[in-house]
C-alpha positions in Angstrom: -26.5 5.6 -96.3 -24.9 8.1 -99.1 -21.9 9.7 -98.6 -23.9 13.0 -98.8 -26.4 12.1 -96.1 -23.9 10.6 -93.8 -21.8 14.1 -94.1 -24.8 16.5 -93.3 -26.0 13.8 -90.3 -22.2 14.3 -89.3 -22.3 18.1 -89.4 -25.9 18.1 -87.8 -24.6 16.1 -84.8 -21.1 18.4 -84.7 -23.9 21.7 -84.3 -26.1 19.8 -82.0 -23.1 19.2 -80.1 -22.1 22.7 -79.5 -25.3 23.8 -78.2 -25.3 21.3 -75.4 -21.7 21.5 -74.8 -22.6 24.9 -73.5 -24.3 24.2 -69.8 -21.6 24.0 -66.7 -21.7 20.7 -65.6 -21.4 21.9 -61.8 -25.1 23.6 -62.3 -26.9 20.7 -63.0 -25.7 18.9 -60.5 -26.7 21.6 -57.7 -29.6 22.6 -58.8 -32.9 19.9 -57.9 -35.2 22.4 -59.8 -33.7 21.7 -63.0 -33.9 18.8 -64.9 -31.7 18.4 -68.0 -32.7 16.3 -70.9 -30.7 12.6 -71.3 -29.3 14.0 -74.3 -27.4 16.3 -72.3 -26.6 14.6 -69.9 -24.4 12.6 -72.3 -22.6 15.4 -73.5 -21.8 17.4 -70.3 -18.7 15.1 -69.4 -16.8 16.6 -72.7 -17.7 20.2 -72.6 -14.2 20.8 -72.7 -14.0 19.3 -76.3 -14.2 21.6 -79.5 -15.9 19.5 -82.3 -14.7 19.6 -85.6 -16.4 21.5 -88.4 -17.4 24.3 -85.8 -16.1 27.1 -88.8 -18.6 25.7 -90.8 -21.2 28.4 -89.6 -20.9 32.5 -88.9 -21.0 33.8 -85.5 -24.9 35.2 -86.2 -26.3 31.6 -87.0 -23.8 30.0 -84.1 -25.6 33.0 -81.6 -29.0 31.7 -82.8 -28.9 28.3 -82.8 -27.2 28.5 -79.6 -30.1 30.8 -78.2 -32.6 29.3 -79.6 -31.1 25.9 -77.6 -31.2 27.8 -74.7 -34.6 29.4 -74.8 -36.3 26.4 -74.5 -35.3 26.1 -71.1 -37.2 27.8 -68.0 -34.0 27.4 -65.9 -32.4 30.1 -68.5 -35.6 32.3 -68.7 -36.3 33.2 -65.2 -36.0 36.9 -64.6 -34.3 36.5 -60.5 -31.0 37.1 -59.5 -30.4 33.2 -59.3 -31.2 33.0 -63.1 -29.4 35.5 -64.0 -26.2 34.1 -62.2 -27.0 30.8 -63.8 -26.8 32.6 -67.2 -23.6 34.5 -66.4 -21.9 31.2 -65.3 -23.0 29.7 -68.5 -21.6 32.1 -70.9 -18.1 32.4 -69.3 -18.1 28.2 -69.8 -19.1 28.6 -74.0 -16.0 27.7 -75.9 -16.7 30.7 -77.9 -15.4 33.9 -79.1 -17.0 37.2 -77.2 -19.1 38.0 -80.2 -21.2 35.2 -79.9 -21.2 35.4 -76.4 -22.6 39.2 -76.3 -25.1 38.2 -79.4 -26.4 35.0 -77.4 -26.7 37.1 -74.1 -28.4 39.7 -75.9 -30.8 37.8 -78.0 -31.8 35.8 -74.1 -32.0 39.3 -72.5 -35.0 40.7 -74.8 -36.8 37.2 -74.5 -36.8 37.5 -70.7 -37.5 40.8 -71.0 -40.3 40.8 -73.8 -41.8 37.6 -71.3 -41.6 39.7 -68.2 -43.7 42.4 -69.4 -46.4 40.1 -70.3 -46.2 38.4 -67.1 -45.5 40.8 -64.6 -44.1 40.1 -60.8 -45.8 41.1 -57.7 -45.5 44.1 -55.8 -43.9 42.8 -53.2 -41.3 41.1 -54.5 -40.2 43.7 -56.9 -40.4 46.4 -54.2 -38.0 43.3 -52.3 -35.4 42.4 -55.1 -35.3 46.5 -55.9 -34.3 47.7 -52.2 -31.8 44.9 -51.7 -30.3 45.2 -54.9 -30.2 48.9 -53.6 -28.3 48.1 -50.2 -25.9 46.2 -52.2 -25.0 49.3 -54.6 -24.9 51.7 -51.9 -22.4 48.9 -49.7 -20.1 48.3 -52.7 -20.2 52.1 -53.0 -19.3 53.0 -49.2 -16.4 50.4 -49.6 -14.8 51.6 -52.5 -15.4 55.0 -51.0 -13.8 53.9 -47.8 -10.8 52.1 -49.5 -9.8 55.6 -51.8 -10.3 57.6 -48.3 -7.9 55.6 -46.1 -5.2 57.5 -44.5 -1.9 57.7 -46.3 -3.1 54.9 -49.0 -0.9 56.4 -51.7 1.9 56.6 -50.0 1.9 53.3 -48.4 1.4 52.2 -52.0 4.4 54.1 -53.2 6.7 52.5 -50.1 5.0 48.9 -51.3 6.1 49.8 -55.0 9.8 50.4 -54.1 10.8 49.4 -50.7 8.7 45.9 -50.8 5.8 44.9 -49.0 8.1 44.0 -45.7 8.5 48.1 -45.5 5.1 48.9 -46.4 4.0 46.3 -43.6 5.0 48.6 -40.9 3.6 51.4 -42.1 0.5 49.6 -42.7 0.6 48.8 -38.6 1.7 52.2 -37.3 -1.8 53.4 -39.4 -3.5 50.9 -38.0 -1.9 51.7 -34.4 -2.5 55.5 -35.0 -6.4 55.1 -35.9 -6.8 52.5 -33.0 -5.4 55.5 -30.8 -7.4 58.3 -31.8 -10.4 56.3 -30.9 -9.3 56.3 -27.3 -8.3 60.2 -27.9 -11.6 61.4 -28.5 -13.6 59.1 -25.7 -10.8 60.3 -23.1 -11.0 64.4 -24.2 -14.7 64.3 -24.5 -16.3 62.4 -21.0 -12.8 63.2 -18.7 -10.7 65.9 -19.5 -13.2 68.7 -20.9 -15.8 67.9 -17.6 -13.2 68.1 -15.1 -11.5 71.1 -16.7 -15.3 72.8 -16.9 -15.1 71.8 -12.9 -12.1 72.9 -11.8 -8.8 73.8 -13.7 -5.0 75.1 -12.4 -3.4 78.1 -13.6 0.5 77.2 -12.8 2.5 80.2 -11.5 5.8 78.9 -11.9 6.7 77.0 -15.3 10.4 76.0 -16.5 11.3 74.7 -19.7 12.8 71.4 -17.6 9.1 70.4 -17.0 8.1 69.6 -20.6 10.9 67.3 -20.3 10.3 65.8 -17.0 6.5 66.0 -16.7 6.5 66.8 -13.5 6.7 70.6 -11.6 3.4 72.6 -13.1 2.1 69.7 -14.9 1.5 67.0 -11.8 -1.4 70.0 -11.0 -3.0 69.7 -14.2 -5.6 67.4 -16.0 -2.4 65.6 -17.7 -2.5 63.2 -14.3 -4.4 60.6 -12.1 -4.1 62.8 -8.9 -5.5 66.2 -10.3 -9.0 64.3 -11.1 -11.7 65.0 -8.2 -14.3 63.2 -7.0 -17.5 65.0 -7.0 -19.8 65.7 -9.7 -21.0 68.7 -11.9 -24.0 70.4 -12.2 -25.1 70.2 -16.1 -27.2 72.6 -18.1 -29.8 69.7 -18.4 -30.3 69.9 -14.5 -28.7 66.0 -14.0 -25.0 65.8 -12.3 -22.0 64.5 -13.8 -19.9 62.2 -11.9 -16.6 62.4 -12.7 -15.5 58.9 -10.9 -18.3 57.4 -13.0 -16.9 59.2 -16.2 -13.1 58.0 -15.4 -14.3 54.4 -14.8 -16.3 53.8 -17.5 -14.7 55.5 -20.3 -11.2 54.0 -19.4 -13.2 50.8 -19.2 -14.9 51.4 -22.6 -11.6 52.0 -24.1 -10.3 49.4 -23.0 -13.1 46.8 -23.8 -13.2 48.1 -27.7 -9.5 48.3 -28.2 -9.2 45.0 -27.0 -11.9 43.2 -28.9 -10.8 45.5 -32.5 -7.2 43.5 -31.7 -8.4 40.5 -30.9 -11.0 40.7 -34.6 -7.6 41.9 -36.1 -5.4 39.2 -34.9 -7.6 36.5 -35.6 -8.6 37.8 -39.1 -4.9 38.5 -40.0 -4.0 34.8 -38.9 -6.5 33.3 -40.9 -6.0 35.1 -44.0 -2.1 34.5 -43.2 -2.2 31.0 -42.2 -5.3 29.2 -43.0 -6.2 30.4 -46.1 -2.9 31.0 -47.9 -1.9 27.7 -47.1 -4.2 26.1 -49.6 -3.4 28.6 -52.4 0.2 28.5 -51.6 0.6 26.7 -55.7 -1.5 29.4 -57.2 0.7 32.6 -56.2 2.9 33.0 -59.5 -0.5 32.4 -61.8 -2.5 34.7 -59.5 -0.3 37.1 -58.8 0.2 37.3 -63.0 -3.0 36.7 -64.4 -5.3 38.5 -61.2 -2.9 41.0 -59.5 -4.1 44.1 -61.9 -7.0 46.0 -61.3 -8.4 46.8 -64.8 -10.8 49.3 -63.0 -8.0 51.3 -62.5 -8.4 54.7 -64.1 -5.4 56.9 -63.0 -1.8 56.4 -64.4 -0.3 56.6 -61.4 -2.1 54.1 -59.4 -1.8 52.4 -62.5 2.3 52.5 -62.6 2.3 52.0 -58.5 0.1 49.1 -59.0 2.6 47.5 -61.2 5.4 48.4 -59.7 4.1 46.7 -56.5 3.0 43.6 -57.9 7.2 43.0 -59.6 8.0 43.5 -56.1 5.9 40.6 -54.8 6.7 38.4 -57.7 10.6 39.0 -56.7 10.4 37.9 -53.1 8.4 35.4 -54.6 11.4 34.5 -56.4 14.0 35.3 -53.5 12.2 33.0 -51.5 12.4 30.0 -53.6 15.9 30.5 -53.8 16.7 30.7 -50.4 15.2 27.0 -49.4 18.5 25.3 -50.2 19.5 21.9 -48.1 22.2 20.9 -46.2 24.3 17.9 -44.9 24.0 16.6 -41.6 27.3 18.5 -40.3 26.5 22.0 -41.6 22.8 21.4 -40.3 24.1 20.2 -37.0 27.0 23.2 -36.8 23.9 25.4 -37.1 21.8 24.5 -34.7 24.4 24.3 -32.2 25.4 28.4 -33.1 21.7 29.1 -32.7 21.5 27.5 -29.5 24.5 29.3 -28.3 23.4 32.5 -29.6 19.9 32.2 -27.8 21.5 31.3 -24.7 23.5 34.9 -25.3 20.3 36.7 -25.9 18.4 34.8 -22.3 21.5 35.8 -20.4 21.7 39.6 -21.6 18.0 39.9 -21.2 18.1 39.0 -17.4 21.2 40.8 -16.5 18.9 44.0 -18.3 16.5 43.5 -15.8 18.3 43.4 -12.9 20.0 46.2 -13.5 17.0 47.8 -14.2 15.5 47.0 -11.0 18.9 48.4 -9.2 18.9 51.7 -10.9 15.0 51.9 -9.9 16.3 50.7 -6.4 18.8 53.5 -5.7 16.5 56.0 -7.6 15.1 59.0 -5.0 11.2 58.2 -5.7 10.2 62.2 -4.3 12.9 63.7 -6.3 10.5 63.7 -9.4 11.1 67.4 -10.2 15.1 67.3 -10.6 17.0 66.4 -13.4 18.3 63.1 -11.6 14.8 61.8 -12.1 15.8 61.4 -15.9 18.0 59.4 -14.9 16.0 55.5 -15.2 14.6 56.8 -18.0 17.7 57.7 -20.1 18.7 54.2 -19.5 16.1 52.6 -20.6 15.9 54.5 -23.9 19.5 54.1 -24.2 18.8 50.1 -24.0 15.9 50.0 -26.1 17.3 51.7 -28.9 20.7 50.0 -28.2 19.6 46.3 -27.9 17.9 45.9 -31.0 21.2 46.6 -33.4 23.1 44.0 -31.2 20.6 41.5 -31.4 20.5 42.5 -35.8 24.3 41.3 -35.4 23.9 38.0 -33.6 21.2 37.1 -36.0 23.5 37.5 -38.4 25.9 34.9 -36.6 22.9 32.4 -37.0 23.3 32.2 -40.6 19.6 32.4 -41.1 19.0 31.0 -44.8 15.3 32.5 -44.7 15.2 36.5 -44.4 11.9 36.0 -42.7 12.5 33.6 -40.1 15.4 36.1 -39.1 13.1 38.9 -39.0 10.8 36.9 -37.0 13.7 35.5 -34.9 14.8 39.4 -34.1 11.5 40.7 -33.7 10.6 38.5 -31.1 14.2 38.5 -28.8 13.5 42.5 -28.9 10.1 41.9 -27.6 11.4 40.0 -25.0 13.7 42.9 -23.9 11.2 45.4 -23.9 8.7 43.1 -22.2 11.1 42.9 -19.3 12.2 46.2 -18.7 8.4 47.4 -19.3 7.3 44.3 -16.2 10.5 45.6 -14.1 9.4 49.0 -14.0 5.7 48.3 -13.2 6.4 45.7 -11.2 9.0 48.2 -9.2 6.1 50.6 -8.8 3.2 48.5 -7.6 5.5 47.2 -4.9 6.6 50.1 -3.8 3.4 52.5 -4.1 3.5 53.3 -0.6 4.4 57.2 -1.6 1.2 59.9 -1.6 -0.6 59.7 -5.0 2.1 57.1 -6.6 -0.6 56.9 -9.5 0.5 60.1 -10.5 4.7 59.3 -10.2 4.0 56.4 -12.3 2.1 58.4 -15.0 5.2 61.2 -15.0 8.0 58.2 -15.0 5.8 57.0 -18.2 5.5 60.5 -19.9 9.3 60.8 -19.5 9.9 57.5 -21.1 7.7 58.5 -24.2 9.4 61.6 -24.5 12.6 60.7 -24.4 11.9 57.9 -27.1 10.8 60.2 -29.2 13.8 62.8 -28.5 16.0 59.5 -29.1 14.0 58.8 -32.7 15.0 62.1 -33.8 18.1 61.9 -33.0 18.7 58.3 -34.9 17.3 59.9 -37.7 19.6 63.2 -37.8 22.5 60.3 -37.6 21.2 58.1 -40.3 20.9 61.7 -42.4 24.6 62.4 -41.9 25.9 59.2 -43.1 23.6 59.4 -46.2 25.5 62.9 -47.0 29.0 61.1 -46.4 27.9 58.5 -48.2 27.1 60.7 -51.1 29.5 63.6 -50.9 32.5 61.8 -49.5 32.8 58.1 -49.8 30.9 55.3 -50.7 32.9 52.8 -48.3 30.5 54.4 -45.4 27.4 52.6 -47.5 23.8 53.4 -47.4 21.8 51.7 -44.4 18.7 49.3 -45.0 15.5 49.9 -43.5 15.7 48.0 -39.9 12.1 46.5 -40.0 12.2 44.6 -36.1 13.8 47.5 -34.5 11.3 49.9 -36.2 8.4 47.4 -35.1 10.0 47.3 -31.3 9.7 50.7 -31.1 6.0 50.8 -32.4 5.2 48.2 -29.9 6.9 49.4 -26.7 5.4 52.9 -27.3 1.8 51.3 -27.4 2.1 49.2 -24.4 3.3 52.2 -22.9 0.7 54.5 -23.5 -1.8 51.6 -22.7 -0.4 50.7 -19.3 -0.1 55.1 -18.7 -3.5 55.8 -20.4 -5.2 54.6 -16.7 -3.0 57.0 -14.9 -3.0 59.6 -17.5 -6.1 60.5 -19.6 -4.2 63.5 -22.0 -1.6 60.2 -22.3 -3.5 59.4 -25.8 -3.4 62.7 -27.1 0.3 62.6 -26.8 1.2 59.4 -28.2 -1.6 60.0 -31.1 0.7 62.9 -32.2 4.1 60.9 -31.6 2.9 58.5 -34.1 1.9 61.1 -36.5 5.6 62.4 -36.8 6.8 59.2 -36.8 5.4 58.6 -39.8 6.5 61.7 -41.7 9.9 61.1 -40.6 10.5 57.6 -41.2 8.6 58.3 -44.2 11.3 61.0 -45.0 14.2 58.5 -44.2 13.2 55.8 -46.1 13.3 58.0 -49.3 16.8 60.0 -48.5 18.8 57.6 -46.4 17.7 54.6 -46.3 18.6 52.6 -49.7 16.3 49.2 -51.2 16.5 45.8 -49.6 19.2 43.9 -50.9 17.5 40.6 -50.5 13.8 40.8 -51.2 11.2 38.7 -49.3 7.5 38.5 -48.7 5.6 39.8 -45.5 2.3 38.2 -45.7 2.5 36.9 -42.7 4.4 39.7 -41.0 1.5 41.8 -39.9 0.0 38.8 -37.9 3.2 38.7 -35.5 3.4 41.9 -35.5 -0.4 41.8 -33.8 0.2 39.2 -31.9 3.1 40.6 -29.7 0.7 43.7 -29.8 -2.0 41.6 -28.2 0.4 39.7 -25.7 1.2 43.3 -24.8 -2.4 44.3 -24.6 -3.1 40.9 -22.2 -0.2 42.0 -19.7 -1.2 45.8 -19.3 -5.1 44.7 -18.8 -3.8 42.3 -16.1 -1.4 44.7 -14.3 -4.4 47.2 -14.4 -6.8 44.5 -12.9 -4.1 43.9 -10.2 -4.2 47.9 -9.3 -8.0 48.1 -9.3 -8.0 45.1 -6.5 -5.3 44.9 -4.8 -3.4 48.4 -4.7 -4.4 51.4 -2.3 -6.0 54.4 -4.2 -7.1 56.5 -1.2 -4.7 59.0 -1.4 -6.0 61.0 -4.5 -7.6 60.5 -7.4 -11.4 60.3 -8.5 -11.6 57.1 -6.1 -9.6 58.9 -3.0 -13.2 57.7 -1.1 -12.4 54.0 -1.5 -9.5 52.0 0.0 -9.1 50.2 -3.5 -11.2 51.1 -6.5 -12.3 48.2 -7.1 -14.3 49.0 -4.1 -16.3 51.7 -5.8 -16.7 49.8 -8.7 -18.5 47.4 -6.2 -20.4 49.7 -3.9 -20.8 52.6 -6.5 -21.4 51.1 -10.2 -23.0 48.2 -9.1 -24.5 48.7 -5.8 -24.0 45.3 -4.5 -23.5 43.9 -0.4 -21.0 42.2 0.9 -23.4 39.2 2.5 -25.4 38.9 -1.0 -25.5 35.7 -3.3 -24.2 37.9 -6.4 -21.6 39.1 -4.5 -20.5 35.6 -3.4 -20.9 34.4 -6.7 -18.8 37.2 -8.2 -15.8 36.8 -5.4 -16.0 33.1 -7.1 -15.3 34.0 -10.3 -12.5 36.2 -9.3 -10.3 33.6 -7.9 -7.2 32.7 -9.3 -8.7 28.8 -9.8 -11.3 30.1 -11.5 -9.4 31.8 -14.3 -7.6 29.1 -14.7 -9.8 26.8 -15.5 -11.0 29.1 -18.0 -7.7 29.4 -19.3 -7.2 25.7 -19.6 -11.0 24.9 -21.0 -9.6 27.7 -23.7 -6.6 26.1 -24.4 -8.3 22.3 -25.1 -10.9 24.5 -27.5 -7.9 25.8 -29.4 -6.3 22.2 -29.5 -9.6 20.9 -30.8 -10.1 23.5 -33.3 -6.4 23.1 -34.0 -6.9 19.5 -34.7 -10.2 20.1 -36.8 -7.9 22.4 -38.8 -5.5 20.2 -39.7 -7.6 17.4 -40.6 -9.3 19.4 -43.3 -6.0 20.0 -44.3 -5.5 17.0 -44.7 -8.9 16.1 -46.6 -8.2 18.9 -48.4 -4.9 17.5 -50.1 -6.6 14.4 -50.8 -9.5 16.0 -52.9 -6.3 18.2 -54.4 -4.8 14.7 -55.7 -8.2 13.3 -57.0 -8.4 16.4 -58.9 -5.0 16.0 -60.6 -5.6 12.8 -61.6 -9.1 13.4 -62.6 -7.8 16.4 -65.0 -4.9 13.4 -66.3 -8.4 11.4 -66.9 -9.4 14.4 -69.3 -5.8 14.9 -70.7 -5.6 11.2 -72.1 -9.7 11.1 -73.0 -8.9 14.2 -75.1 -5.4 13.0 -76.8 -7.2 9.6 -77.9 -10.3 11.9 -79.3 -8.0 14.0 -80.6 -5.3 11.1 -82.7 -8.9 9.4 -84.1 -10.0 12.4 -85.3 -6.9 13.2 -87.0 -6.7 9.8 -88.5 -10.3 9.9 -89.7 -9.6 13.5 -91.4 -6.3 12.1 -93.4 -8.3 8.9 -94.8 -11.1 11.4 -96.0 -13.6 8.8 -94.1 -16.7 9.8 -91.9 -17.4 8.5 -88.7 -21.1 7.1 -87.7 -22.6 7.7 -84.4 -22.4 4.1 -83.7 -18.6 4.5 -83.9 -18.2 7.3 -82.2 -20.2 5.6 -78.9 -17.6 2.7 -79.3 -15.2 4.8 -79.1 -16.5 6.6 -75.8 -16.9 3.4 -74.6 -13.2 2.0 -74.7 -11.5 5.5 -73.8 -14.1 5.2 -70.2 -12.9 1.8 -69.9 -9.3 3.0 -70.3 -10.1 5.6 -68.2 -11.3 3.3 -65.6 -8.4 1.4 -65.6 -6.0 3.9 -64.7 -8.3 5.0 -62.1 -7.9 2.0 -60.6 -4.2 1.7 -60.9 -4.4 5.0 -58.9 -6.4 3.5 -56.6 -8.3 6.4 -56.4 -12.0 6.3 -57.9 -12.7 6.8 -61.3 -14.1 10.2 -62.9 -15.4 8.7 -65.6 -19.0 10.0 -66.0 -20.3 7.1 -67.8 -19.2 4.4 -65.0 -21.4 6.5 -62.7 -24.4 6.3 -64.8 
């Protein structure tokens, strides 16, 4: 064979390899419908290689050659969504410029359209395809419109870009609680408050300003509290009866069930995103954030600026968290552990002391003096503890010297939540034990109302103090210093108020409107404080998993409230006032009035057995075993994922070795001016494959060579 013929043969082989290396290897292996020719099977393992002489053809000639080659395959020329996806993935895998890809795509689409007009599909298939396409577009448009119309979306993006994701997590959590409470507010006002107002209203004769603070006085005889609601029915315009007790129980049951389901799904989703899905992508955080973090479909310059600032802030938080991982020697580690244990013991003693103090105050409190100023003593003490104790815990956390800012936040939030849970548990236990007074449900509703109002007043006073401190810093002396936004304290306040609302909602349906108004004011007050008074965090840190912690604490509060209300329904007498005054216990109304059960029926015996504590304990143990099994399965999957990741890493190293060997040999041939025949190429491939097999065996991993598998 002459030199000219060998050069032409090499040129033809290079062009043939360029056309055959277009197909991604994963699609033919996954699809059983597409049978790849043998000539392509020998080329696919090396699709990442760029052969020589690729510039000898123009873009138009190269596109035409590729299109003519792909048109020979029926897999590419079908007019269905699967083939369209296959074509798009193939275009992405092409090692060519965008001009060639666009030309190949236009030629293929023209051929597919021409062939489709010759052979039209059936009307039913066309209709089904168009309906599915329309629904997909409508779903995507609705999702995009809802994301853009989300409450306070622009404000929270601005906060995240300036103050970091940790502060923005607090505002997102507040917004989610507000939307959740709006649902309860709409349901309770529509089905309980308005029907009762149509049946019976109370016109107060003597209104005092102190009543708005104490929640008693004329408020005690209005639709604000449990005792005002009647146990009768209302005649409707449709000729039917509207039962107030049925509406009261079923509406509250629906609100609690919907809240519990939404909260459970939110906790599970957040846990999966933060602790399960994120673990496998932890090593790609930087590359994903740099190359894939920006949304190029944004058209607003202001939104683009906010997103770029947010990406910059998240990168800063990632780097700060990496710098926090410092190793200590064994002596420093032991002293650190001893200090943390000592601080934990001190905090536990303080929590027990606070619980005892609240019980003593409640024991010496006159429960009948709800209309006087002395009724404010216990709420004032509880509010002061709630707002002062987090500052003490934050100072103690500084003494523990946590290296990770997020760990310090977690410990502080859990301790603050333990304080709030102890106070609320002591309060509810005292009222349930001493539920012997006339209409004690109204008295408990008044107590919760006072706690919510005083907490709001304390929050406003705290905001005024922070503003005064900022003015001193700005005009007098910089030694005062600007405060930082305390996420732990603010989150404790949200969970505390939400738990109060969930407990008081059963005794005061209008409490939902009060908590909605309060959360709305809290959002704007905190936003103003953040912009005017607080400085940016001195130590940036990530808050990707903080939202899960907040939701988990709120979920625990919800479970505690449901257990308390369940005990009230089944064991505490309610025949003095309210919509269930005709029954000794509310549970009797549920059994007799709603379920229509007889005490000696078989179903009643089954319900009684299911309601026993032993059954609940057995269900709890079964759930714990199920969680343990799922956790073990997740750990096994994580280990297998690590093994597969190591195998992929070794495979990439083998490919790099092969590419370097081929590139080195090609450079040697180009420098010497010699041409290589197809037999020499095959011999080279076999030699490199043997080297690759030996490398894989030395690593005790399966070989990634395609030739060996064949």
